[in-house]
Structures are given as C-alpha cells and as structure tokens.
C-alpha positions as CSV (number, residue, x, y, z in Angstrom):
1,X,-10.8,-19.7,-5.4
2,X,-7.2,-18.6,-5.3
3,X,-6.9,-17.2,-1.8
4,X,-3.8,-15.5,-0.4
5,X,-2.3,-18.0,2.0
6,X,1.0,-16.7,3.4
7,X,2.1,-14.0,5.9
8,X,5.7,-12.8,5.2
9,X,8.2,-12.6,8.1
10,X,8.3,-9.6,10.3
11,X,11.3,-7.2,10.2
12,X,12.7,-6.6,13.6
13,X,13.5,-3.4,15.5
14,X,15.4,-1.2,15.4
15,X,13.7,0.2,12.3
16,X,16.4,1.3,9.8
17,X,15.7,3.7,7.0
18,X,19.1,4.2,5.3
19,X,20.4,6.8,2.8
20,X,20.5,5.8,-0.9
21,X,21.4,7.5,-4.1
22,X,18.0,8.1,-5.9
23,X,17.3,7.7,-9.5
24,X,14.5,9.9,-10.7
25,X,12.7,10.4,-14.0
26,X,12.7,13.9,-15.4
27,X,9.7,15.9,-14.2
28,X,7.9,15.7,-17.6
29,X,8.1,11.9,-17.5
30,X,7.1,11.4,-13.8
31,X,3.5,10.1,-13.7
32,X,3.4,9.6,-17.5
33,X,1.9,6.2,-18.3
34,X,4.2,6.1,-21.3
35,X,7.2,6.2,-19.0
36,X,6.3,2.7,-17.7
37,X,8.0,1.3,-20.8
38,X,11.4,2.1,-19.2
39,X,10.5,-0.5,-16.6
40,X,8.9,-3.0,-19.0
41,X,10.1,-6.4,-20.4
42,X,12.7,-7.5,-20.9
43,X,13.5,-6.7,-17.3
44,X,17.2,-7.5,-17.6
45,X,17.5,-4.5,-20.0
46,X,16.0,-2.0,-17.6
47,X,19.3,-0.8,-16.0
48,X,20.8,-0.1,-19.5
49,X,17.6,1.5,-20.6
50,X,17.6,3.9,-17.6
51,X,21.3,4.7,-18.2
52,X,20.3,5.7,-21.7
53,X,17.5,7.8,-20.4
54,X,20.0,9.6,-18.1
55,X,22.2,10.4,-21.0
56,X,19.2,11.7,-22.9
57,X,18.0,13.9,-20.0
58,X,14.9,11.8,-19.4
59,X,16.1,10.7,-16.0
60,X,18.6,11.9,-13.4
61,X,20.7,10.1,-10.8
62,X,21.4,12.0,-7.6
63,X,25.0,13.0,-6.8
64,X,25.3,11.3,-3.4
65,X,23.3,9.1,-1.0
66,X,20.6,10.8,1.1
67,X,17.3,10.3,2.9
68,X,14.6,12.1,1.0
69,X,11.6,14.0,2.4
70,X,9.0,13.6,-0.3
71,X,5.9,15.7,-0.3
72,X,3.2,15.2,-3.0
73,X,-0.2,16.8,-3.5
74,X,-3.0,15.1,-5.4
75,X,-6.6,16.2,-5.6
76,X,-6.0,18.7,-2.8
77,X,-4.6,16.1,-0.4
78,X,-0.9,16.6,0.6
79,X,1.1,13.6,1.9
80,X,4.7,13.9,3.2
81,X,7.0,11.0,4.0
82,X,10.5,10.0,4.6
83,X,12.0,7.8,1.8
84,X,15.0,5.6,2.4
85,X,16.3,2.0,2.1
86,X,14.5,-0.1,4.7
87,X,16.8,-2.6,6.4
88,X,15.4,-6.1,5.9
89,X,18.1,-8.4,7.3
90,X,16.7,-8.8,10.9
91,X,13.6,-11.0,11.5
92,X,11.5,-11.6,14.6
93,X,8.5,-13.6,15.6
94,X,8.0,-11.6,18.9
95,X,5.2,-9.0,18.7
96,X,7.2,-6.6,21.0
97,X,10.2,-6.6,18.6
98,X,8.3,-6.2,15.3
99,X,9.1,-3.0,13.4
100,X,7.0,-3.6,10.2
101,X,3.5,-5.1,10.5
102,X,1.8,-6.5,7.4
103,X,-2.0,-6.5,7.7
104,X,-2.8,-8.8,4.7
105,X,-1.8,-12.2,3.6
106,X,0.0,-12.5,0.3
107,X,0.3,-14.9,-2.7
108,X,3.8,-16.4,-2.4
109,X,4.0,-17.0,-6.2
110,X,3.2,-13.3,-6.9
111,X,5.9,-12.2,-4.4
112,X,8.3,-14.5,-6.1
113,X,7.6,-13.1,-9.5
114,X,8.1,-9.5,-8.2
115,X,11.4,-10.6,-6.6
116,X,12.6,-12.1,-9.9
117,X,11.5,-9.0,-11.8
118,X,13.4,-6.6,-9.4
119,X,16.5,-8.7,-9.5
120,X,16.5,-8.7,-13.3
121,X,15.9,-4.9,-13.3
122,X,18.6,-4.4,-10.6
123,X,16.2,-1.8,-9.2
124,X,13.5,-1.0,-6.6
125,X,11.2,0.8,-9.0
126,X,8.9,2.4,-6.4
127,X,8.7,2.6,-2.6
128,X,6.4,0.5,-0.5
129,X,4.2,2.8,1.7
130,X,4.5,2.5,5.5
131,X,2.4,4.4,8.0
132,X,3.1,5.2,11.6
133,X,2.3,7.6,14.4
134,X,5.6,9.6,14.4
135,X,7.2,11.1,17.4
136,X,6.6,14.9,17.7
137,X,10.4,15.4,17.7
138,X,10.7,13.6,14.4
139,X,8.0,15.9,12.9
140,X,10.0,18.9,14.1
141,X,13.1,17.5,12.4
142,X,11.3,17.0,9.1
143,X,9.6,20.5,9.5
144,X,13.1,22.0,9.7
145,X,14.0,20.2,6.5
146,X,10.9,21.4,4.6
147,X,11.4,25.0,5.6
148,X,14.4,25.0,3.3
149,X,14.2,25.2,-0.5
150,X,13.3,21.9,-2.1
151,X,16.0,20.2,-4.2
152,X,13.3,19.2,-6.7
153,X,9.9,20.9,-7.2
154,X,7.6,20.4,-10.1
155,X,4.1,19.5,-11.4
156,X,4.2,16.0,-12.9
157,X,2.3,14.6,-15.9
158,X,-0.4,13.1,-13.8
159,X,-1.1,16.4,-12.0
160,X,0.6,15.6,-8.8
161,X,2.7,18.4,-7.3
162,X,6.1,17.1,-6.1
163,X,8.5,18.5,-3.6
164,X,11.6,16.6,-2.6
165,X,14.4,17.5,-0.2
166,X,17.6,15.5,0.1
167,X,18.8,15.1,3.7
168,X,22.6,14.5,3.8
169,X,23.7,16.3,7.0
170,X,25.3,13.7,9.3
171,X,23.7,15.1,12.5
172,X,20.2,15.2,11.0
173,X,20.6,11.7,9.6
174,X,21.8,10.4,13.0
175,X,18.9,12.2,14.8
176,X,16.4,10.7,12.4
177,X,17.9,7.3,12.8
178,X,17.6,7.5,16.6
179,X,14.0,8.7,16.5
180,X,13.0,5.9,14.0
181,X,14.7,3.1,15.9
182,X,11.6,2.1,18.1
183,X,9.0,2.9,15.4
184,X,6.3,0.4,14.6
185,X,4.8,0.9,11.2
186,X,2.0,-0.7,9.2
187,X,2.3,-1.6,5.6
188,X,-0.2,0.6,3.7
189,X,0.7,-0.4,0.2
190,X,3.1,-3.0,-1.1
191,X,2.6,-6.3,0.8
192,X,3.8,-8.4,-2.1
193,X,6.8,-6.1,-2.8
194,X,7.7,-6.3,0.9
195,X,7.7,-10.1,0.7
196,X,9.8,-9.8,-2.4
197,X,12.3,-7.6,-0.5
198,X,12.5,-10.3,2.2
199,X,13.1,-13.1,-0.4
200,X,15.8,-11.0,-2.2
201,X,17.6,-10.3,1.1
202,X,17.6,-14.0,2.0
203,X,19.0,-15.0,-1.4
204,X,21.6,-12.2,-1.6
205,X,22.7,-11.4,2.0
206,X,25.5,-8.8,2.5
207,X,24.5,-6.9,-0.7
208,X,22.3,-4.0,-1.6
209,X,19.4,-6.4,-1.4
210,X,19.7,-6.2,2.4
211,X,17.3,-3.2,2.0
212,X,14.3,-2.3,0.0
213,X,12.9,1.1,-0.9
214,X,10.2,2.4,1.4
215,X,8.3,5.7,2.2
216,X,7.3,6.2,5.8
217,X,4.3,8.5,6.3
218,X,3.2,10.0,9.6
219,X,-0.5,9.2,9.8
220,X,-0.9,12.0,12.4
221,X,0.9,14.7,10.4
222,X,-0.2,14.2,6.7
223,X,-2.4,11.1,6.8
224,X,-3.1,8.9,3.8
225,X,-6.9,8.5,3.1
226,X,-8.0,5.0,4.0
227,X,-10.8,3.8,1.7
228,X,-12.6,0.6,1.1
229,X,-12.1,-1.9,-1.7
230,X,-15.4,-3.2,-2.9
231,X,-16.2,-6.7,-4.3
232,X,-18.1,-8.2,-7.2
233,X,-18.7,-12.0,-7.0
234,X,-19.1,-13.7,-10.3
235,X,-20.8,-17.1,-10.1
236,X,-23.2,-16.4,-7.3
237,X,-26.5,-14.5,-7.0
238,X,-27.9,-11.7,-4.9
239,X,-30.4,-14.1,-3.3
240,X,-27.6,-16.4,-2.3
241,X,-25.7,-13.5,-0.8
242,X,-28.7,-12.3,1.1
243,X,-29.4,-15.7,2.5
244,X,-25.8,-16.2,3.6
245,X,-25.7,-12.8,5.3
246,X,-28.9,-13.7,7.3
247,X,-27.4,-17.1,8.2
248,X,-24.3,-15.2,9.5
249,X,-26.6,-13.3,11.9
250,X,-27.0,-10.0,10.1
251,X,-30.2,-8.0,9.7
252,X,-30.8,-7.5,5.9
253,X,-33.3,-4.8,4.8
254,X,-34.5,-4.0,1.3
255,X,-34.2,-0.4,0.1
256,X,-34.1,1.7,-3.0
257,X,-30.7,2.6,-4.5
258,X,-30.4,6.0,-3.0
259,X,-31.3,5.0,0.5
260,X,-29.1,1.9,0.4
261,X,-26.1,3.9,-0.7
262,X,-26.7,6.5,1.9
263,X,-26.7,3.8,4.6
264,X,-23.2,2.7,3.7
265,X,-21.2,3.4,6.9
266,X,-19.0,1.8,9.5
267,X,-21.8,-0.6,10.6
268,X,-23.5,-1.4,7.3
269,X,-22.7,-3.1,4.0
270,X,-24.7,-2.9,0.8
271,X,-25.6,-5.9,-1.5
272,X,-26.9,-5.3,-5.0
273,X,-27.2,-6.9,-8.4
274,X,-27.9,-3.5,-10.0
275,X,-31.6,-3.9,-9.7
276,X,-32.4,-4.8,-6.1
277,X,-30.6,-3.2,-3.1
278,X,-30.2,-4.4,0.4
279,X,-28.4,-3.0,3.5
280,X,-26.7,-5.4,5.8
281,X,-26.2,-4.8,9.5
282,X,-24.0,-7.5,11.1
283,X,-24.1,-8.1,14.8
284,X,-21.1,-6.6,16.7
285,X,-19.5,-5.2,13.6
286,X,-17.9,-2.5,15.7
287,X,-15.5,-5.1,17.0
288,X,-14.4,-6.4,13.6
289,X,-13.8,-5.0,10.1
290,X,-16.7,-5.4,7.7
291,X,-14.4,-7.0,5.1
292,X,-13.3,-9.6,7.7
293,X,-16.9,-10.4,8.6
294,X,-17.8,-10.8,4.9
295,X,-14.9,-13.2,4.2
296,X,-15.1,-15.2,7.5
297,X,-18.8,-15.4,8.1
298,X,-20.7,-14.8,4.8
299,X,-18.7,-16.2,1.8
300,X,-18.2,-19.6,3.4
301,X,-22.0,-20.0,3.6
302,X,-22.6,-19.6,-0.1
303,X,-23.9,-22.8,-1.6
304,X,-21.6,-22.7,-4.5
305,X,-17.9,-21.9,-3.8
306,X,-16.7,-18.8,-5.5
307,X,-14.1,-19.2,-8.3
308,X,-12.9,-15.7,-8.0
309,X,-13.5,-12.3,-6.4
310,X,-13.1,-9.1,-8.4
311,X,-11.9,-5.9,-6.5
312,X,-12.9,-2.3,-7.2
313,X,-11.5,0.8,-5.6
314,X,-14.7,2.9,-5.9
315,X,-18.4,2.3,-5.9
316,X,-18.8,3.5,-9.5
317,X,-16.4,0.8,-10.8
318,X,-18.0,-1.9,-8.7
319,X,-21.5,-1.0,-9.9
320,X,-20.3,-1.0,-13.5
321,X,-19.2,-4.6,-13.1
322,X,-22.4,-5.7,-11.3
323,X,-25.0,-7.9,-12.9
324,X,-27.5,-10.7,-12.0
325,X,-24.7,-13.2,-12.2
326,X,-22.1,-11.0,-10.5
327,X,-23.6,-9.2,-7.5
328,X,-21.7,-6.5,-5.6
329,X,-20.8,-6.1,-2.0
330,X,-20.2,-2.5,-1.2
331,X,-18.1,-2.1,1.9
332,X,-17.5,0.8,4.4
333,X,-14.2,2.4,4.7
334,X,-12.0,0.8,7.4
335,X,-10.8,2.8,10.4
336,X,-7.0,3.1,10.7
337,X,-7.0,2.6,14.5
338,X,-9.2,-0.4,14.1
339,X,-6.8,-1.9,11.5
340,X,-3.8,-1.1,13.7
341,X,-5.4,-2.6,16.8
342,X,-6.4,-5.8,14.9
343,X,-2.9,-6.3,13.5
344,X,-1.1,-5.6,16.7
345,X,-3.3,-8.1,18.5
346,X,-2.2,-10.8,16.0
347,X,-5.1,-10.6,13.5
348,X,-5.0,-10.1,9.7
349,X,-7.4,-8.7,7.2
350,X,-8.3,-10.5,3.9
351,X,-6.4,-9.7,0.8
352,X,-7.2,-6.2,-0.7
353,X,-9.0,-5.1,2.4
354,X,-7.7,-1.5,2.4
355,X,-6.9,1.2,0.0
356,X,-4.5,3.9,1.2
357,X,-4.5,6.9,-1.1
358,X,-3.0,8.9,-2.8
359,X,0.1,7.0,-3.8
360,X,3.1,8.9,-5.2
361,X,3.6,9.0,-9.0
362,X,5.8,6.3,-10.5
363,X,9.3,7.6,-11.3
364,X,9.5,10.3,-8.6
365,X,12.1,8.2,-6.5
366,X,13.6,4.9,-7.5
367,X,16.5,2.9,-6.0
368,X,19.1,1.3,-8.2
369,X,21.1,-1.5,-6.6
370,X,24.2,0.3,-7.7
371,X,23.2,3.3,-5.6
372,X,26.7,3.7,-4.2
C-alpha cells in the first residue's frame, strides 16, 4: 500500500502573514466548477489565461497589496480568517520555535507535482487553511475591521456568502504582525501544498516564492467543523477486520444497522460490509485518536496486506462504496484539542485523518507571483 512517508519541515517563529495583491474571480465565477478550467492544463498558460479573464471582466486584480479578512458562510456556518502570504523561509526543528504544525505525513511525489504545477502557473491558486487559538486583542482588531463596509460582498455560484475586507492601514498591519508573531497554528487543510510551498521557497529563495498563500482561522472565534474521514478497505473482509480488532484488544459487539450507527462516538468505531454491523470499543481510546488506533493496531494485523485504502468524507459515501470485498470502517469525529495535544507532543495522525469544514470557494482569493 502506498503510505504517506514524509513530514515536511516546520516553519519557525515569528509567524509572518504578509500583505499581497489578490487576484479574484468575478462573483458569478467564484465557486463555479466551470471556472476550474482557468487553472487547468497546460499550467504554463494559466497566467495569460487569467490576464484575459481580467480583461473580460471575469476576474479582477486588487489595486494594492493588503491583508484580507475573509468571512464566508456555508450551510449556516460562518468562518472568518485572515488571508496573507505566509513567510516560509525560516525553518526549525525545535518544538518551542515551531510556528506551523503539520499533523499528517505527506507523499513527497504529490507535493513535488503540486510545486511544479504552481511554478508553471506562477500562482498560489488557493490558501492553505491554518487554525489557531487567537489572542483576544487580535480578535478585537479584526472585529474593528469587520465593522466597516466590506470591499467585496456577494453570494457565489456554490451558495457560499462571501465578505472580504482589505486591510492596508500601516498601523493595523503592524499591530496584526505583532500579535501574530508568537502564534502556533495547526494545518487544517493543505499539507501537500504546504510542503510544495517549502520546496518552491528552497528552489527560488529571495523571490515571491519565499511565501505561500494561507488563511488563518481562529478556532475559538469562528471554528471550522472537525469531522471524520471514513475508510473502505478493498481486498479484505469484515471477518478479517473483526478478528484484527479483537487481537488489538478491542471489544467487538454485533448490532443491527441503526444501533451500530447510533453508537458511533468518541470511544467507538463501526465495522460493516453493508449486511452485518459491529461496534468496536478499543481499550484506552480516550488517550489516542480512533484513526491512529485503526492504522497502528488493527490494519497491521490483517492477514493479507491492503493494496489501498479509500477515503470518504461522510457515512453515506462510505456505505455506498461498501461491499463484502470492501468493508467499511466508520470513524468518530476527532477532537480538536486532542489533535493539537498529540501534534505538540511530537505525534502525527495518519494521512487523511481529519476533515476541517467548510472550505472557502475556489477563486475567492488567489495570489499571483507578480503580486507587486
């Protein structure tokens, strides 16, 4: 099985989120799947394609560099974050000095492909998502910004409501910089793009590639929802999974579908082939994430090594892919504090362990390398 095997370097404090000159798709193109063709192959033509879109009114470039307060609402959940160019040039191995904390391993070849793609595009097409516990004073600064009229406000094609404020005042920018300097943040989404940013910075030091586009969300103020990513396991059987779970020290109980699904919580997993249903209660799961227990204790005990794992962001999709030859493991949602404590103690979660939602629509804020 093709496991993720690499942990990218850690960016060192002080955390820097720098102004940039944003490129944005026009409101009626943000969140439109058809707009993805502007960022499609051949990637070397993307910059010229976006220039044409600007001339046609399908995209707009901001007039001057700024930090952006970006607030979006999807399915009744509002997320607000600070978007800027994340400084990538300083590295550290010291835990005390780390500003950005990955919580998953990555595939180096995938990160390399993303780096090559962004370099050809001459663009950061979307921000990685970072989460932190912000200082109350920083929340006050951002609240002052959002009391003003947004520079952009619209409902995009996907149904997300977007509000964006450009922050250019030198005093406000300096204050934000000071308040962010000691921040420790967790990567919520974009581990491979983060690794690609690091590679591009290393290959092109002293250029715009010294930074990469990021959105920093205060998990205390407007938290992202942290959900589970479920698994289906082609090539094994439900019986083999049940036996491996018991060998790992878990209590496995047979239930009907409804009762099994209702038992899915922080201390239980569910195994099913679509016909039979089992709840799994590992020992001491309160001290470890369920997904880590699965990968570290259960999957190695399967008699036949897995060739691949398929990932699903909701129970319905996982069950739709479930069969006798591809049983499902339904996982509980991880706890943010548990994830943060694990990472800051030196641990990591398996690949695709967490799903932070909702993510902003594509095209709301992009960073060209000629952002001036």
